[in-house]
Backbone as XML, in Angstrom:
<?xml version="1.0"?>
<chain id="A" units="angstrom">
  <residue number="1" name="MET">
    <atom name="N" x="-90.674" y="-7.599" z="106.269"/>
    <atom name="CA" x="-91.840" y="-6.775" z="106.060"/>
    <atom name="C" x="-92.319" y="-6.954" z="104.614"/>
  </residue>
  <residue number="2" name="THR">
    <atom name="N" x="-93.566" y="-7.242" z="104.439"/>
    <atom name="CA" x="-94.148" y="-7.455" z="103.121"/>
    <atom name="C" x="-94.729" y="-6.149" z="102.600"/>
  </residue>
  <residue number="3" name="PRO">
    <atom name="N" x="-94.344" y="-5.741" z="101.385"/>
    <atom name="CA" x="-94.915" y="-4.507" z="100.836"/>
    <atom name="C" x="-96.404" y="-4.674" z="100.549"/>
  </residue>
  <residue number="4" name="LEU">
    <atom name="N" x="-97.100" y="-3.548" z="100.545"/>
    <atom name="CA" x="-98.515" y="-3.559" z="100.183"/>
    <atom name="C" x="-98.682" y="-3.976" z="98.737"/>
  </residue>
  <residue number="5" name="ALA">
    <atom name="N" x="-99.801" y="-4.584" z="98.439"/>
    <atom name="CA" x="-100.145" y="-4.846" z="97.037"/>
    <atom name="C" x="-100.314" y="-3.495" z="96.344"/>
  </residue>
  <residue number="6" name="ALA">
    <atom name="N" x="-100.027" y="-3.445" z="95.056"/>
    <atom name="CA" x="-100.093" y="-2.185" z="94.303"/>
    <atom name="C" x="-101.455" y="-1.524" z="94.437"/>
  </residue>
  <residue number="7" name="GLU">
    <atom name="N" x="-102.510" y="-2.304" z="94.341"/>
    <atom name="CA" x="-103.863" y="-1.732" z="94.444"/>
    <atom name="C" x="-104.105" y="-1.134" z="95.827"/>
  </residue>
  <residue number="8" name="GLN">
    <atom name="N" x="-103.625" y="-1.811" z="96.869"/>
    <atom name="CA" x="-103.778" y="-1.280" z="98.230"/>
    <atom name="C" x="-102.987" y="0.014" z="98.399"/>
  </residue>
  <residue number="9" name="ALA">
    <atom name="N" x="-101.766" y="0.047" z="97.872"/>
    <atom name="CA" x="-100.951" y="1.258" z="97.970"/>
    <atom name="C" x="-101.630" y="2.420" z="97.246"/>
  </residue>
  <residue number="10" name="LEU">
    <atom name="N" x="-102.169" y="2.150" z="96.066"/>
    <atom name="CA" x="-102.868" y="3.188" z="95.322"/>
    <atom name="C" x="-104.097" y="3.671" z="96.081"/>
  </residue>
  <residue number="11" name="ASP">
    <atom name="N" x="-104.873" y="2.743" z="96.630"/>
    <atom name="CA" x="-106.049" y="3.121" z="97.421"/>
    <atom name="C" x="-105.653" y="3.977" z="98.620"/>
  </residue>
  <residue number="12" name="ARG">
    <atom name="N" x="-104.571" y="3.607" z="99.281"/>
    <atom name="CA" x="-104.155" y="4.286" z="100.509"/>
    <atom name="C" x="-103.541" y="5.662" z="100.246"/>
  </residue>
  <residue number="13" name="TYR">
    <atom name="N" x="-102.787" y="5.808" z="99.164"/>
    <atom name="CA" x="-101.980" y="7.021" z="98.975"/>
    <atom name="C" x="-102.428" y="7.924" z="97.835"/>
  </residue>
  <residue number="14" name="PHE">
    <atom name="N" x="-103.464" y="7.559" z="97.103"/>
    <atom name="CA" x="-103.876" y="8.352" z="95.956"/>
    <atom name="C" x="-104.197" y="9.799" z="96.319"/>
  </residue>
  <residue number="15" name="LEU">
    <atom name="N" x="-105.043" y="10.005" z="97.315"/>
    <atom name="CA" x="-105.449" y="11.376" z="97.657"/>
    <atom name="C" x="-104.277" y="12.204" z="98.162"/>
  </residue>
  <residue number="16" name="GLU">
    <atom name="N" x="-103.387" y="11.591" z="98.916"/>
    <atom name="CA" x="-102.201" y="12.299" z="99.407"/>
    <atom name="C" x="-101.307" y="12.712" z="98.229"/>
  </residue>
  <residue number="17" name="ALA">
    <atom name="N" x="-101.084" y="11.811" z="97.281"/>
    <atom name="CA" x="-100.260" y="12.124" z="96.112"/>
    <atom name="C" x="-100.902" y="13.232" z="95.286"/>
  </residue>
  <residue number="18" name="ARG">
    <atom name="N" x="-102.214" y="13.122" z="95.095"/>
    <atom name="CA" x="-102.944" y="14.139" z="94.332"/>
    <atom name="C" x="-102.772" y="15.515" z="94.969"/>
  </residue>
  <residue number="19" name="ALA">
    <atom name="N" x="-102.913" y="15.601" z="96.278"/>
    <atom name="CA" x="-102.784" y="16.876" z="96.982"/>
    <atom name="C" x="-101.378" y="17.451" z="96.833"/>
  </residue>
  <residue number="20" name="LYS">
    <atom name="N" x="-100.364" y="16.604" z="96.957"/>
    <atom name="CA" x="-98.993" y="17.086" z="96.844"/>
    <atom name="C" x="-98.682" y="17.558" z="95.429"/>
  </residue>
  <residue number="21" name="LEU">
    <atom name="N" x="-99.188" y="16.846" z="94.435"/>
    <atom name="CA" x="-98.980" y="17.275" z="93.049"/>
    <atom name="C" x="-99.673" y="18.606" z="92.770"/>
  </residue>
  <residue number="22" name="LEU">
    <atom name="N" x="-100.867" y="18.786" z="93.317"/>
    <atom name="CA" x="-101.558" y="20.072" z="93.164"/>
    <atom name="C" x="-100.773" y="21.195" z="93.836"/>
  </residue>
  <residue number="23" name="ASP">
    <atom name="N" x="-100.181" y="20.927" z="95.003"/>
    <atom name="CA" x="-99.350" y="21.926" z="95.682"/>
    <atom name="C" x="-98.167" y="22.330" z="94.808"/>
  </residue>
  <residue number="24" name="ILE">
    <atom name="N" x="-97.493" y="21.356" z="94.239"/>
    <atom name="CA" x="-96.339" y="21.645" z="93.385"/>
    <atom name="C" x="-96.768" y="22.441" z="92.156"/>
  </residue>
  <residue number="25" name="ALA">
    <atom name="N" x="-97.872" y="22.060" z="91.543"/>
    <atom name="CA" x="-98.375" y="22.793" z="90.376"/>
    <atom name="C" x="-98.682" y="24.244" z="90.749"/>
  </residue>
  <residue number="26" name="ALA">
    <atom name="N" x="-99.290" y="24.453" z="91.903"/>
    <atom name="CA" x="-99.618" y="25.809" z="92.341"/>
    <atom name="C" x="-98.359" y="26.633" z="92.587"/>
  </residue>
  <residue number="27" name="ILE">
    <atom name="N" x="-97.344" y="26.025" z="93.186"/>
    <atom name="CA" x="-96.080" y="26.723" z="93.427"/>
    <atom name="C" x="-95.443" y="27.133" z="92.102"/>
  </residue>
  <residue number="28" name="LEU">
    <atom name="N" x="-95.401" y="26.208" z="91.152"/>
    <atom name="CA" x="-94.823" y="26.528" z="89.844"/>
    <atom name="C" x="-95.622" y="27.603" z="89.124"/>
  </residue>
  <residue number="29" name="ASP">
    <atom name="N" x="-96.952" y="27.586" z="89.275"/>
    <atom name="CA" x="-97.773" y="28.652" z="88.695"/>
    <atom name="C" x="-97.438" y="30.003" z="89.314"/>
  </residue>
  <residue number="30" name="ARG">
    <atom name="N" x="-97.258" y="30.044" z="90.634"/>
    <atom name="CA" x="-96.913" y="31.310" z="91.305"/>
    <atom name="C" x="-95.576" y="31.837" z="90.803"/>
  </residue>
  <residue number="31" name="ILE">
    <atom name="N" x="-94.603" y="30.937" z="90.662"/>
    <atom name="CA" x="-93.295" y="31.350" z="90.157"/>
    <atom name="C" x="-93.442" y="31.887" z="88.734"/>
  </residue>
  <residue number="32" name="GLY">
    <atom name="N" x="-94.201" y="31.177" z="87.913"/>
    <atom name="CA" x="-94.387" y="31.580" z="86.520"/>
    <atom name="C" x="-95.117" y="32.898" z="86.350"/>
  </residue>
  <residue number="33" name="ARG">
    <atom name="N" x="-96.013" y="33.214" z="87.289"/>
    <atom name="CA" x="-96.757" y="34.477" z="87.219"/>
    <atom name="C" x="-95.998" y="35.640" z="87.840"/>
  </residue>
  <residue number="34" name="GLY">
    <atom name="N" x="-94.927" y="35.338" z="88.543"/>
    <atom name="CA" x="-94.187" y="36.385" z="89.243"/>
    <atom name="C" x="-93.516" y="37.348" z="88.294"/>
  </residue>
  <residue number="35" name="ALA">
    <atom name="N" x="-93.283" y="38.554" z="88.793"/>
    <atom name="CA" x="-92.566" y="39.551" z="88.006"/>
    <atom name="C" x="-91.178" y="39.009" z="87.685"/>
  </residue>
  <residue number="36" name="ASN">
    <atom name="N" x="-90.729" y="39.219" z="86.466"/>
    <atom name="CA" x="-89.418" y="38.750" z="86.019"/>
    <atom name="C" x="-89.259" y="37.236" z="86.145"/>
  </residue>
  <residue number="37" name="ALA">
    <atom name="N" x="-90.310" y="36.488" z="85.833"/>
    <atom name="CA" x="-90.259" y="35.027" z="85.937"/>
    <atom name="C" x="-89.125" y="34.451" z="85.092"/>
  </residue>
  <residue number="38" name="SER">
    <atom name="N" x="-88.838" y="35.086" z="83.976"/>
    <atom name="CA" x="-87.760" y="34.573" z="83.117"/>
    <atom name="C" x="-86.395" y="34.694" z="83.790"/>
  </residue>
  <residue number="39" name="ALA">
    <atom name="N" x="-86.281" y="35.574" z="84.787"/>
    <atom name="CA" x="-85.007" y="35.760" z="85.480"/>
    <atom name="C" x="-84.627" y="34.550" z="86.334"/>
  </residue>
  <residue number="40" name="VAL">
    <atom name="N" x="-85.601" y="33.746" z="86.711"/>
    <atom name="CA" x="-85.300" y="32.578" z="87.555"/>
    <atom name="C" x="-85.308" y="31.276" z="86.750"/>
  </residue>
  <residue number="41" name="GLU">
    <atom name="N" x="-85.479" y="31.391" z="85.447"/>
    <atom name="CA" x="-85.572" y="30.203" z="84.587"/>
    <atom name="C" x="-84.392" y="29.254" z="84.780"/>
  </residue>
  <residue number="42" name="ASN">
    <atom name="N" x="-83.205" y="29.797" z="84.990"/>
    <atom name="CA" x="-82.002" y="28.972" z="85.166"/>
    <atom name="C" x="-81.528" y="28.912" z="86.607"/>
  </residue>
  <residue number="43" name="ASP">
    <atom name="N" x="-82.363" y="29.343" z="87.541"/>
    <atom name="CA" x="-82.015" y="29.260" z="88.958"/>
    <atom name="C" x="-81.825" y="27.779" z="89.311"/>
  </residue>
  <residue number="44" name="PRO">
    <atom name="N" x="-80.717" y="27.435" z="89.975"/>
    <atom name="CA" x="-80.446" y="26.032" z="90.282"/>
    <atom name="C" x="-81.563" y="25.345" z="91.071"/>
  </residue>
  <residue number="45" name="ARG">
    <atom name="N" x="-82.273" y="26.088" z="91.896"/>
    <atom name="CA" x="-83.373" y="25.477" z="92.662"/>
    <atom name="C" x="-84.501" y="25.048" z="91.746"/>
  </residue>
  <residue number="46" name="LEU">
    <atom name="N" x="-84.855" y="25.920" z="90.802"/>
    <atom name="CA" x="-85.923" y="25.598" z="89.859"/>
    <atom name="C" x="-85.493" y="24.481" z="88.903"/>
  </residue>
  <residue number="47" name="VAL">
    <atom name="N" x="-84.236" y="24.512" z="88.513"/>
    <atom name="CA" x="-83.701" y="23.445" z="87.665"/>
    <atom name="C" x="-83.816" y="22.103" z="88.385"/>
  </residue>
  <residue number="48" name="ARG">
    <atom name="N" x="-83.484" y="22.075" z="89.664"/>
    <atom name="CA" x="-83.589" y="20.827" z="90.442"/>
    <atom name="C" x="-85.036" y="20.362" z="90.573"/>
  </residue>
  <residue number="49" name="ILE">
    <atom name="N" x="-85.933" y="21.292" z="90.782"/>
    <atom name="CA" x="-87.358" y="20.916" z="90.870"/>
    <atom name="C" x="-87.793" y="20.264" z="89.561"/>
  </residue>
  <residue number="50" name="ARG">
    <atom name="N" x="-87.393" y="20.830" z="88.451"/>
    <atom name="CA" x="-87.772" y="20.254" z="87.150"/>
    <atom name="C" x="-87.132" y="18.879" z="86.939"/>
  </residue>
  <residue number="51" name="GLU">
    <atom name="N" x="-85.884" y="18.732" z="87.363"/>
    <atom name="CA" x="-85.230" y="17.418" z="87.266"/>
    <atom name="C" x="-85.989" y="16.382" z="88.095"/>
  </residue>
  <residue number="52" name="ALA">
    <atom name="N" x="-86.412" y="16.775" z="89.289"/>
    <atom name="CA" x="-87.141" y="15.855" z="90.165"/>
    <atom name="C" x="-88.479" y="15.464" z="89.545"/>
  </residue>
  <residue number="53" name="ILE">
    <atom name="N" x="-89.155" y="16.415" z="88.939"/>
    <atom name="CA" x="-90.435" y="16.121" z="88.289"/>
    <atom name="C" x="-90.222" y="15.120" z="87.149"/>
  </residue>
  <residue number="54" name="ALA">
    <atom name="N" x="-89.130" y="15.256" z="86.416"/>
    <atom name="CA" x="-88.836" y="14.312" z="85.330"/>
    <atom name="C" x="-88.622" y="12.905" z="85.878"/>
  </residue>
  <residue number="55" name="VAL">
    <atom name="N" x="-87.988" y="12.798" z="87.034"/>
    <atom name="CA" x="-87.757" y="11.482" z="87.652"/>
    <atom name="C" x="-89.081" y="10.817" z="88.005"/>
  </residue>
  <residue number="56" name="LEU">
    <atom name="N" x="-90.071" y="11.602" z="88.403"/>
    <atom name="CA" x="-91.371" y="11.030" z="88.770"/>
    <atom name="C" x="-91.990" y="10.221" z="87.643"/>
  </residue>
  <residue number="57" name="GLY">
    <atom name="N" x="-91.755" y="10.609" z="86.410"/>
    <atom name="CA" x="-92.334" y="9.908" z="85.277"/>
    <atom name="C" x="-91.570" y="8.667" z="84.852"/>
  </residue>
  <residue number="58" name="ASP">
    <atom name="N" x="-90.417" y="8.435" z="85.442"/>
    <atom name="CA" x="-89.586" y="7.286" z="85.083"/>
    <atom name="C" x="-90.041" y="6.062" z="85.877"/>
  </residue>
  <residue number="59" name="GLN">
    <atom name="N" x="-90.409" y="5.008" z="85.195"/>
    <atom name="CA" x="-90.957" y="3.809" z="85.837"/>
    <atom name="C" x="-89.894" y="2.816" z="86.300"/>
  </residue>
  <residue number="60" name="SER">
    <atom name="N" x="-88.611" y="3.141" z="86.186"/>
    <atom name="CA" x="-87.570" y="2.164" z="86.490"/>
    <atom name="C" x="-87.336" y="1.949" z="87.983"/>
  </residue>
  <residue number="61" name="GLY">
    <atom name="N" x="-87.992" y="2.719" z="88.837"/>
    <atom name="CA" x="-87.866" y="2.507" z="90.284"/>
    <atom name="C" x="-86.806" y="3.387" z="90.919"/>
  </residue>
  <residue number="62" name="GLY">
    <atom name="N" x="-86.754" y="3.355" z="92.243"/>
    <atom name="CA" x="-85.772" y="4.131" z="92.985"/>
    <atom name="C" x="-85.977" y="5.628" z="92.895"/>
  </residue>
  <residue number="63" name="ARG">
    <atom name="N" x="-87.203" y="6.043" z="92.649"/>
    <atom name="CA" x="-87.462" y="7.468" z="92.446"/>
    <atom name="C" x="-87.157" y="8.305" z="93.677"/>
  </residue>
  <residue number="64" name="ALA">
    <atom name="N" x="-87.541" y="7.840" z="94.851"/>
    <atom name="CA" x="-87.313" y="8.637" z="96.063"/>
    <atom name="C" x="-85.821" y="8.876" z="96.282"/>
  </residue>
  <residue number="65" name="GLU">
    <atom name="N" x="-85.019" y="7.847" z="96.102"/>
    <atom name="CA" x="-83.570" y="8.006" z="96.271"/>
    <atom name="C" x="-82.989" y="8.943" z="95.228"/>
  </residue>
  <residue number="66" name="ARG">
    <atom name="N" x="-83.412" y="8.792" z="93.985"/>
    <atom name="CA" x="-82.885" y="9.655" z="92.925"/>
    <atom name="C" x="-83.256" y="11.108" z="93.152"/>
  </residue>
  <residue number="67" name="ILE">
    <atom name="N" x="-84.474" y="11.366" z="93.613"/>
    <atom name="CA" x="-84.884" y="12.745" z="93.893"/>
    <atom name="C" x="-84.114" y="13.297" z="95.085"/>
  </residue>
  <residue number="68" name="GLN">
    <atom name="N" x="-83.909" y="12.471" z="96.104"/>
    <atom name="CA" x="-83.119" y="12.926" z="97.259"/>
    <atom name="C" x="-81.716" y="13.329" z="96.807"/>
  </residue>
  <residue number="69" name="ARG">
    <atom name="N" x="-81.136" y="12.579" z="95.914"/>
    <atom name="CA" x="-79.790" y="12.896" z="95.425"/>
    <atom name="C" x="-79.764" y="14.203" z="94.624"/>
  </residue>
  <residue number="70" name="ILE">
    <atom name="N" x="-80.827" y="14.492" z="93.917"/>
    <atom name="CA" x="-80.900" y="15.755" z="93.168"/>
    <atom name="C" x="-80.773" y="16.942" z="94.125"/>
  </residue>
  <residue number="71" name="PHE">
    <atom name="N" x="-81.377" y="16.834" z="95.301"/>
    <atom name="CA" x="-81.389" y="17.948" z="96.255"/>
    <atom name="C" x="-80.270" y="17.866" z="97.290"/>
  </residue>
  <residue number="72" name="SER">
    <atom name="N" x="-79.427" y="16.860" z="97.212"/>
    <atom name="CA" x="-78.347" y="16.688" z="98.190"/>
    <atom name="C" x="-77.039" y="17.272" z="97.675"/>
  </residue>
  <residue number="73" name="LEU">
    <atom name="N" x="-76.193" y="17.663" z="98.592"/>
    <atom name="CA" x="-74.852" y="18.119" z="98.239"/>
    <atom name="C" x="-73.968" y="16.899" z="97.998"/>
  </residue>
  <residue number="74" name="GLU">
    <atom name="N" x="-72.982" y="17.067" z="97.137"/>
    <atom name="CA" x="-72.012" y="16.000" z="96.905"/>
    <atom name="C" x="-71.171" y="15.791" z="98.162"/>
  </residue>
  <residue number="75" name="TYR">
    <atom name="N" x="-70.714" y="14.590" z="98.352"/>
    <atom name="CA" x="-69.858" y="14.252" z="99.492"/>
    <atom name="C" x="-68.513" y="14.949" z="99.360"/>
  </residue>
  <residue number="76" name="GLU">
    <atom name="N" x="-68.076" y="15.574" z="100.439"/>
    <atom name="CA" x="-66.768" y="16.220" z="100.481"/>
    <atom name="C" x="-65.950" y="15.543" z="101.573"/>
  </residue>
  <residue number="77" name="PRO">
    <atom name="N" x="-64.919" y="14.783" z="101.204"/>
    <atom name="CA" x="-64.157" y="14.031" z="102.202"/>
    <atom name="C" x="-63.512" y="14.916" z="103.268"/>
  </residue>
  <residue number="78" name="GLY">
    <atom name="N" x="-63.122" y="16.150" z="102.935"/>
    <atom name="CA" x="-62.449" y="17.015" z="103.902"/>
    <atom name="C" x="-63.387" y="17.913" z="104.694"/>
  </residue>
  <residue number="79" name="TRP">
    <atom name="N" x="-64.702" y="17.704" z="104.557"/>
    <atom name="CA" x="-65.663" y="18.572" z="105.229"/>
    <atom name="C" x="-65.522" y="18.471" z="106.737"/>
  </residue>
  <residue number="80" name="ARG">
    <atom name="N" x="-65.558" y="19.602" z="107.396"/>
    <atom name="CA" x="-65.507" y="19.634" z="108.868"/>
    <atom name="C" x="-66.702" y="20.437" z="109.365"/>
  </residue>
  <residue number="81" name="MET">
    <atom name="N" x="-67.263" y="19.967" z="110.464"/>
    <atom name="CA" x="-68.396" y="20.651" z="111.059"/>
    <atom name="C" x="-67.967" y="22.028" z="111.549"/>
  </residue>
  <residue number="82" name="PRO">
    <atom name="N" x="-68.749" y="23.071" z="111.255"/>
    <atom name="CA" x="-68.390" y="24.413" z="111.733"/>
    <atom name="C" x="-68.377" y="24.452" z="113.260"/>
  </residue>
  <residue number="83" name="GLU">
    <atom name="N" x="-67.475" y="25.267" z="113.781"/>
    <atom name="CA" x="-67.389" y="25.444" z="115.234"/>
    <atom name="C" x="-68.516" y="26.347" z="115.708"/>
  </residue>
  <residue number="84" name="PRO">
    <atom name="N" x="-69.140" y="26.020" z="116.835"/>
    <atom name="CA" x="-70.183" y="26.910" z="117.379"/>
    <atom name="C" x="-69.576" y="28.245" z="117.799"/>
  </residue>
  <residue number="85" name="LYS">
    <atom name="N" x="-70.375" y="29.302" z="117.686"/>
    <atom name="CA" x="-69.913" y="30.643" z="118.082"/>
    <atom name="C" x="-70.081" y="30.858" z="119.547"/>
  </residue>
</chain>
């Protein structure tokens, strides 16, 4: 499979990327305007969102995988699937 040329990819996905970035900005604004916003400053979820945003600016590649890893749990060799109730 041949990847799209950079210009074609930009033409195809620009509006979608713009919309998603605006959504994220709006979510962060809502959190920031919320009562006791400083109380969630160190919440692990918000910390992960900020880490993911930092990865977006890194041009070295593999951004999707790196962001997925930020939100993934570490591998636990002894993990067992819970039994259904």
